[in-house]
BAGU-864090 format. One record per residue (C-alpha): x, z, y; residue in one letter; residue number from 1. Coordinates in steps of 0.5 Angstrom, whole numbers. Each point is the difference from the previous one (the first is absolute). Layout:
BEGIN
R|X|Z|Y|A|NUM
...
! end
This chain:
BEGIN
R|126|346|134|M|1
R|-6|4|4|S|2
R|-6|-3|2|T|3
R|2|1|7|T|4
R|6|-4|-1|T|5
R|-3|-5|-4|A|6
R|-5|-1|5|G|7
R|5|0|6|V|8
R|4|-6|-4|I|9
R|-6|-4|-1|F|10
R|-2|0|7|L|11
R|7|-1|3|V|12
R|1|-6|-4|S|13
R|-7|-3|2|L|14
R|2|1|7|A|15
R|7|-3|-1|V|16
R|-4|-6|-3|V|17
R|-5|-1|6|L|18
R|5|1|5|A|19
R|4|-6|-4|A|20
R|-5|-5|0|V|21
R|-3|2|7|Y|22
R|4|-5|4|R|23
R|0|-6|-5|P|24
R|-7|0|-2|F|25
R|-2|2|7|G|26
R|3|-7|2|D|27
R|-3|-4|-5|Y|28
R|-7|3|2|M|29
R|2|-2|7|F|30
R|2|-7|-2|R|31
R|-7|-1|-4|V|32
R|-4|2|6|V|33
R|4|-3|5|S|34
R|1|-7|-3|G|35
R|-3|-6|2|R|36
R|1|-4|-6|R|37
R|-6|0|-5|H|38
R|1|-2|-8|S|39
R|-3|-5|-4|R|40
R|-5|5|-3|V|41
R|-2|3|7|E|42
R|-1|-6|3|R|43
R|-5|-2|-6|G|44
R|-4|7|1|I|45
R|0|-1|7|Y|46
R|-3|-7|-1|K|47
R|-5|3|-5|L|48
R|-3|5|4|V|49
R|0|-4|6|G|50
R|5|4|4|V|51
R|5|-3|6|D|52
R|6|3|-2|A|53
R|3|-2|7|E|54
R|-5|3|4|A|55
R|1|8|2|E|56
R|-6|4|2|Q|57
R|-2|5|5|S|58
R|-1|8|-2|W|59
R|-7|-1|0|G|60
R|0|-7|-4|T|61
R|5|4|-5|Y|62
R|-4|6|-1|A|63
R|-6|-5|-1|R|64
R|3|-4|-5|S|65
R|3|7|-4|L|66
R|-7|3|0|L|67
R|-4|-6|-2|A|68
R|5|-1|-6|F|69
R|-1|8|-2|S|70
R|-7|-1|0|L|71
R|0|-6|-4|V|72
R|5|4|-5|S|73
R|-5|6|0|V|74
R|-6|-4|-2|L|75
R|4|-4|-5|F|76
R|3|6|-3|L|77
R|-7|3|0|Y|78
R|-3|-6|-4|A|79
R|5|0|-5|F|80
R|-1|7|-2|L|81
R|-7|0|0|R|82
R|0|-7|-4|L|83
R|5|3|-5|Q|84
R|-3|0|-6|D|85
R|-1|-8|1|K|86
R|7|-1|1|L|87
R|6|-2|-5|W|88
R|4|6|-3|L|89
R|-5|5|2|S|90
R|1|4|-6|L|91
R|-7|1|-1|G|92
R|-1|4|6|F|93
R|-6|1|4|D|94
R|-1|-2|7|P|95
R|3|5|5|V|96
R|-6|4|3|T|97
R|-1|-2|7|D|98
R|3|6|4|H|99
R|6|0|-4|I|100
R|1|-7|1|A|101
R|-1|1|7|W|102
R|5|5|0|N|103
R|5|-3|-4|A|104
R|-1|-7|4|A|105
R|2|4|7|V|106
R|5|4|-3|S|107
R|4|-6|-3|F|108
R|-1|-4|6|V|109
R|2|5|5|T|110
R|7|2|-4|N|111
R|-3|6|-2|T|112
R|-1|0|-7|N|113
R|-4|6|-1|W|114
R|-3|0|-7|Q|115
R|-6|4|-2|A|116
R|0|-3|-7|Y|117
R|4|0|-6|S|118
R|3|-7|1|G|119
R|2|-1|-7|E|120
R|-7|1|-3|S|121
R|-4|-3|6|T|122
R|3|-7|2|M|123
R|2|-6|-4|G|124
R|6|-4|0|H|125
R|-2|-5|4|L|126
R|-3|4|6|V|127
R|7|5|-1|Q|128
R|4|-6|1|M|129
R|-4|-5|5|A|130
R|-4|5|4|G|131
R|4|6|1|L|132
R|7|-2|-1|A|133
R|-1|-6|4|V|134
R|-2|5|6|Q|135
R|6|4|-1|N|136
R|4|-6|2|F|137
R|-5|-2|6|V|138
R|-1|7|3|S|139
R|7|1|0|A|140
R|2|-6|3|S|141
R|-6|1|6|V|142
R|4|7|2|G|143
R|6|-4|0|I|144
R|-3|-5|4|A|145
R|-3|5|5|V|146
R|7|3|1|A|147
R|3|-6|2|V|148
R|-5|-2|5|A|149
R|1|6|3|L|150
R|8|-1|0|I|151
R|-2|-7|3|R|152
R|-4|4|6|G|153
R|7|4|2|F|154
R|4|-6|-1|A|155
R|-4|-5|4|R|156
R|-1|-1|7|S|157
R|-6|-3|4|R|158
R|-3|-3|-6|T|159
R|-7|1|-3|T|160
R|3|-3|-7|Q|161
R|2|5|-6|L|162
R|1|-5|-5|G|163
R|-5|-2|-6|N|164
R|-3|4|-4|F|165
R|-1|-5|-6|W|166
R|8|-2|0|V|167
R|2|8|0|D|168
R|-5|1|-6|L|169
R|3|-5|-4|V|170
R|7|0|2|R|171
R|0|8|-2|I|172
R|-3|-1|-6|I|173
R|4|-6|-3|L|174
R|7|2|3|R|175
R|0|8|0|I|176
R|-6|3|-5|L|177
R|0|-5|-6|L|178
R|8|-1|-1|P|179
R|1|8|0|I|180
R|-6|1|-4|A|181
R|2|-5|-5|V|182
R|7|3|0|L|183
R|-2|7|0|G|184
R|-5|-1|-6|A|185
R|6|-3|-4|I|186
R|4|7|1|V|187
R|-6|4|-1|L|188
R|-1|-4|-7|M|189
R|7|2|-2|V|190
R|-2|7|2|G|191
R|-5|0|-5|G|192
R|-7|-2|4|V|193
R|-4|-4|-4|V|194
R|-2|-7|1|Q|195
R|-5|-3|-4|N|196
R|-7|-3|-1|L|197
R|-2|2|-7|S|198
R|3|4|-5|G|199
R|-5|6|-1|G|200
R|4|6|3|T|201
R|-4|6|-2|D|202
R|1|5|6|V|203
R|-5|5|-2|S|204
R|5|5|-1|T|205
R|3|-1|7|L|206
R|-6|0|4|T|207
R|-5|5|-4|G|208
R|-5|-6|-2|G|209
R|-2|-3|-6|T|210
R|0|-8|2|Q|211
R|6|-4|-3|T|212
R|2|-5|6|L|213
R|3|-7|-1|T|214
R|6|1|5|G|215
R|0|-3|7|G|216
R|4|-3|5|P|217
R|3|7|2|V|218
R|8|-2|2|A|219
R|-3|-5|5|S|220
R|-5|5|3|Q|221
R|5|6|0|E|222
R|5|-4|4|V|223
R|-5|-3|5|I|224
R|-4|7|0|K|225
R|7|3|3|E|226
R|3|-6|4|L|227
R|-7|-1|3|G|228
R|-1|8|1|T|229
R|-6|0|-4|N|230
R|-2|6|-4|G|231
R|-5|-3|-5|G|232
R|3|-1|-7|G|233
R|-2|-3|-6|F|234
R|-1|7|-4|Y|235
R|-4|5|3|N|236
R|6|5|1|V|237
R|4|-5|3|N|238
R|8|1|1|S|239
R|0|6|-5|A|240
R|-2|-5|-6|H|241
R|6|-1|-4|P|242
R|-3|-8|0|F|243
R|1|0|7|E|244
R|6|5|2|N|245
R|4|1|-7|P|246
R|6|3|2|T|247
R|4|4|6|T|248
R|3|-6|2|W|249
R|-6|-4|1|T|250
R|-3|5|4|N|251
R|6|-1|4|W|252
R|-1|-7|1|F|253
R|-7|1|1|E|254
R|1|4|6|M|255
R|6|-5|2|F|256
R|-6|-5|0|L|257
R|-5|4|4|I|258
R|6|1|6|L|259
R|3|-7|0|L|260
R|-4|-4|5|I|261
R|-2|6|4|P|262
R|7|3|1|F|263
R|2|-8|1|S|264
R|-5|-2|5|L|265
R|4|4|6|P|266
R|5|-5|-1|R|267
R|-5|-6|1|V|268
R|-2|4|7|F|269
R|7|1|2|G|270
R|2|-8|-1|R|271
R|-7|-2|3|M|272
R|1|4|7|V|273
R|7|-2|0|G|274
R|3|7|-1|Q|275
R|2|2|-6|N|276
R|1|7|2|R|277
R|-8|1|2|Q|278
R|-1|-1|-8|G|279
R|5|5|-2|Y|280
R|-3|5|5|A|281
R|-7|-1|-3|I|282
R|3|0|-7|V|283
R|3|7|2|A|284
R|-7|3|1|V|285
R|-2|-3|-6|M|286
R|6|3|-4|A|287
R|-1|7|4|I|288
R|-7|1|-2|L|289
R|1|-2|-7|A|290
R|6|4|-2|V|291
R|-4|6|3|A|292
R|-6|-1|-4|S|293
R|3|-2|-6|I|294
R|4|7|1|T|295
R|-6|4|1|L|296
R|-4|-3|-6|T|297
R|6|2|-4|N|298
R|1|7|2|V|299
R|-7|2|0|F|300
R|-1|-3|-7|E|301
R|7|3|-3|L|302
R|-1|7|3|T|303
R|-8|0|0|G|304
R|-3|7|1|D|305
R|-3|3|-6|G|306
R|2|4|-7|T|307
R|0|-7|-4|V|308
R|4|-4|4|P|309
R|5|5|2|Q|310
R|1|2|-7|A|311
R|1|-7|-2|L|312
R|4|-2|6|G|313
R|-5|-5|2|A|314
R|-7|-2|1|A|315
R|-1|-5|-7|M|316
R|-7|0|0|E|317
R|-3|-7|1|G|318
R|7|-3|-1|K|319
R|3|-5|-5|E|320
R|5|3|-4|A|321
R|4|-7|0|R|322
R|1|1|8|F|323
R|0|7|1|G|324
R|-2|4|6|V|325
R|5|-3|5|S|326
R|-1|-7|-1|N|327
R|-7|1|0|S|328
R|0|3|6|A|329
R|4|-5|3|S|330
R|-4|-6|-2|F|331
R|-6|4|3|A|332
R|3|0|6|A|333
R|2|-7|0|V|334
R|-6|-2|-2|T|335
R|-4|3|6|T|336
R|5|-1|5|L|337
R|-1|-7|-2|T|338
R|-7|-4|-1|S|339
R|1|0|-7|T|340
R|-4|5|-3|G|341
R|3|-1|-7|A|342
R|1|7|-4|V|343
R|4|2|-5|N|344
R|-2|8|0|S|345
R|-7|3|1|F|346
R|0|2|8|H|347
R|-6|4|-1|D|348
R|5|5|-5|S|349
R|5|1|6|F|350
R|1|6|3|T|351
R|-4|1|6|P|352
R|6|-1|5|L|353
R|2|-6|-5|G|354
R|-6|-3|0|G|355
R|-1|1|8|M|356
R|6|-5|1|M|357
R|-3|-6|-3|P|358
R|-6|1|5|L|359
R|5|1|6|V|360
R|4|-6|-2|N|361
R|-7|-4|0|M|362
R|-2|4|6|M|363
R|6|-3|4|L|364
R|-3|-7|-1|G|365
R|5|-2|-5|E|366
R|6|-2|4|V|367
R|6|3|-4|A|368
R|0|-6|-1|P|369
R|-7|-1|-2|G|370
R|-3|-6|-3|G|371
R|2|-7|0|V|372
R|0|-2|7|G|373
R|-5|6|2|A|374
R|5|5|0|G|375
R|4|-4|5|L|376
R|-6|-2|5|Y|377
R|-2|7|-1|G|378
R|7|3|2|L|379
R|0|-5|6|L|380
R|-6|2|3|I|381
R|3|8|0|L|382
R|6|-3|3|A|383
R|-5|-3|6|V|384
R|-3|7|0|I|385
R|6|3|1|T|386
R|3|-4|5|V|387
R|-7|1|4|F|388
R|1|8|-1|V|389
R|7|-1|3|A|390
R|-2|-4|6|G|391
R|-5|5|2|L|392
R|5|6|-1|M|393
R|5|-4|5|V|394
R|-6|-3|5|G|395
R|2|-7|-2|R|396
R|-4|-6|-3|T|397
R|3|0|-7|P|398
R|3|-6|-3|E|399
R|2|-2|-8|Y|400
R|4|-6|-1|L|401
R|-1|-3|7|G|402
R|-7|1|0|K|403
R|-4|5|4|K|404
R|-5|4|-4|I|405
R|-6|1|5|G|406
R|-7|2|0|A|407
R|-2|-6|-5|R|408
R|6|1|-5|E|409
R|-1|7|0|I|410
R|-8|-1|-2|K|411
R|2|-4|-6|F|412
R|5|5|-2|A|413
R|-4|6|1|S|414
R|-6|-3|-4|L|415
R|4|-2|-6|Y|416
R|3|7|0|F|417
R|-7|3|0|L|418
R|-4|-4|-4|I|419
R|3|3|-7|T|420
R|-1|7|2|P|421
R|-7|-1|2|M|422
R|-2|-3|-7|L|423
R|4|5|-4|V|424
R|-4|6|4|L|425
R|-7|-3|1|I|426
R|0|-2|-8|G|427
R|3|7|-2|T|428
R|-6|3|4|A|429
R|-5|-5|-2|A|430
R|2|2|-8|A|431
R|-2|7|2|F|432
R|-6|-1|4|A|433
R|-3|-4|-5|T|434
R|2|4|-6|G|435
R|4|-5|-3|N|436
R|6|5|0|N|437
R|-3|3|-6|T|438
R|2|-5|-5|T|439
R|7|4|1|A|440
R|3|3|-6|L|441
R|3|5|4|N|442
R|-3|5|6|V|443
R|3|3|6|G|444
R|6|-2|3|P|445
R|2|-5|-5|H|446
R|-7|-3|-1|G|447
R|1|-2|8|L|448
R|7|-3|-1|S|449
R|-3|-4|-6|E|450
R|-5|-3|5|V|451
R|5|0|6|L|452
R|5|-4|-5|Y|453
R|-6|-5|-2|A|454
R|-1|-2|7|F|455
R|7|0|3|T|456
R|2|-5|-6|S|457
R|-6|-4|1|A|458
R|1|-1|8|S|459
R|7|-1|-1|N|460
R|0|-5|-5|N|461
R|4|4|-5|N|462
R|-4|0|-6|G|463
R|3|7|-3|S|464
R|-5|6|-2|A|465
R|0|7|-2|F|466
R|-5|-3|-5|A|467
R|-3|7|-1|G|468
R|-6|-2|3|I|469
R|-5|-5|-3|T|470
R|-1|-6|5|V|471
R|-3|-5|-4|N|472
R|-7|0|3|T|473
R|-4|-4|4|P|474
R|1|5|6|W|475
R|8|0|-1|W|476
R|1|-7|-1|D|477
R|-4|-2|6|T|478
R|3|5|5|A|479
R|8|-1|-3|L|480
R|-1|-8|0|G|481
R|-2|1|8|L|482
R|6|4|1|C|483
R|4|-5|-3|M|484
R|-3|-6|4|L|485
R|0|3|7|L|486
R|7|4|-2|G|487
R|3|-7|-1|R|488
R|-3|-5|5|F|489
R|-1|4|6|L|490
R|7|2|1|P|491
R|2|-7|-2|I|492
R|-4|-3|6|I|493
R|3|5|5|F|494
R|7|-2|-3|V|495
R|-2|-7|2|L|496
R|-3|2|6|G|497
R|6|3|2|L|498
R|5|-5|-2|A|499
R|-4|-5|4|G|500
R|0|4|6|A|501
R|8|1|0|L|502
R|1|-7|-2|A|503
R|-3|-2|7|R|504
R|4|4|4|Q|505
R|7|-2|3|K|506
R|6|3|-1|P|507
R|2|7|4|V|508
R|7|1|1|P|509
R|3|6|-2|A|510
R|2|5|6|S|511
R|3|7|0|E|512
R|-7|3|-1|G|513
R|-1|-4|-7|T|514
R|0|5|-6|L|515
R|5|-3|-5|P|516
R|-4|-1|-6|T|517
R|6|-1|-5|H|518
R|3|7|1|R|519
R|-1|6|-4|P|520
R|-4|3|6|L|521
R|-5|-5|-1|F|522
R|0|1|-8|V|523
R|-1|7|1|G|524
R|-6|-1|5|L|525
R|-3|-5|-5|V|526
R|0|5|-6|V|527
R|-2|6|5|G|528
R|-6|-4|3|V|529
R|-2|-2|-7|T|530
R|0|7|-3|V|531
R|-3|3|6|V|532
R|-6|-5|0|L|533
R|-1|1|-7|V|534
R|0|8|1|A|535
R|-5|0|5|L|536
R|-5|-4|-3|T|537
R|0|2|-7|F|538
R|3|7|0|L|539
R|-7|4|0|P|540
R|-2|-4|-6|A|541
R|7|1|-4|L|542
R|-1|8|2|A|543
R|-7|0|-4|L|544
R|3|-4|-6|G|545
R|7|0|-3|P|546
R|3|5|5|L|547
R|-6|5|-1|A|548
R|1|-1|-8|E|549
R|8|1|1|G|550
R|-1|7|4|L|551
! end
């Protein structure tokens, strides 16, 4: 069987299974976020933290609750890292330095999981489990909660109430993320992923180091990492490590976990707004962009320019031999189409155009399907922009799901779209202006691509890297930390503001001039608007980096 044929079978089987679970799993998540009954455990948590589970919140209160919770999480995790040597199961590691602790705390709370250090040689078991792994659950739950709040804005009328942040947070963790994490961990352990806290595992031959480690909670962290769309792993080489991703079928399963929640959330959207066909339209946009990206990434890597790639039939540099080119290229596309950032190959070693595709995926806003929650609310923002543009073309006030898209609504949507490109381009320019680009191992167009990739990954809360640039310095840790912080919470504020504006409106009946938002025409318009907006924003930077290198 050829590499191409095997890769096609791999991807088709993945698509079939995702399509099969779309409806049942989406319906289950809908029942979780829409139900009125609280379990005994949930009631105990609400009582412990002093939350009235029956009281709903306006968008401002919802946002303040979310920001306060995230601030406390950053401070707690920062202190955890700085006091590591005084904690149980520290394995004798020193306290994490101040700039790395800042970067790591922000990274995991913002669902980025960018790691400028080697996890297995920097942090002990307690910090890994009670600090980083906990945030994998919590930060993912925050993203889903924001998406649900935006959907309520579309679904409700003449109200200021968007739900209760604390109820959404707890339910999503206990009823969605935890059960799948437990089942997924069992599956990965069957596949060979290690799960231990002792045993003296010598990994020097695998990591190139000399230290003998004592194992770690790898299976649990691996499934949480993929399910919560987080890139950070116990081992520095992430999902390329045989302890984290032993076989081709575990590679398939990890990709399934990455895509499961983001691709099923449009079903929740359709159910909550009372029109399942609206959910099908959104998931169709996600699928079109995903298929195009995965296909192009595979083509560029399987038919890469250069004497050696052409002689071998593919670009094998930086690829794990267990997975090969196609599965590595597909994993790279999936991990950057979502907010995952996990890697099973070295993106910096991809062909110029192959390496450009993960960059473009993140520049799209990671909406195909994007991170857990973040992908859906990002695509709904693009849908709002699309109906606004379409309304201008025909000279009437645009509407989406019975809500008028006026000046207030489009301002929130525009600010959401502009904040991330601003952070990416200003950050890249600042690195060159201050001379911090000189830490790049490569020069010329590829050196620019490395810096551009770092800020694109941080600002979009992805967490992957070209890894050919030394970013473990005070300047880089501070700059990327700020991009992660602003790139996460400013868009969330704009999303919740839009949700509040929509919820206050009264329904507008459809008329002859209303653009149908469930038909192929609308799907094509959203795809087109997404691609055009990204091209207008980032094409000059791409032309100076990967496109110049490829040419």
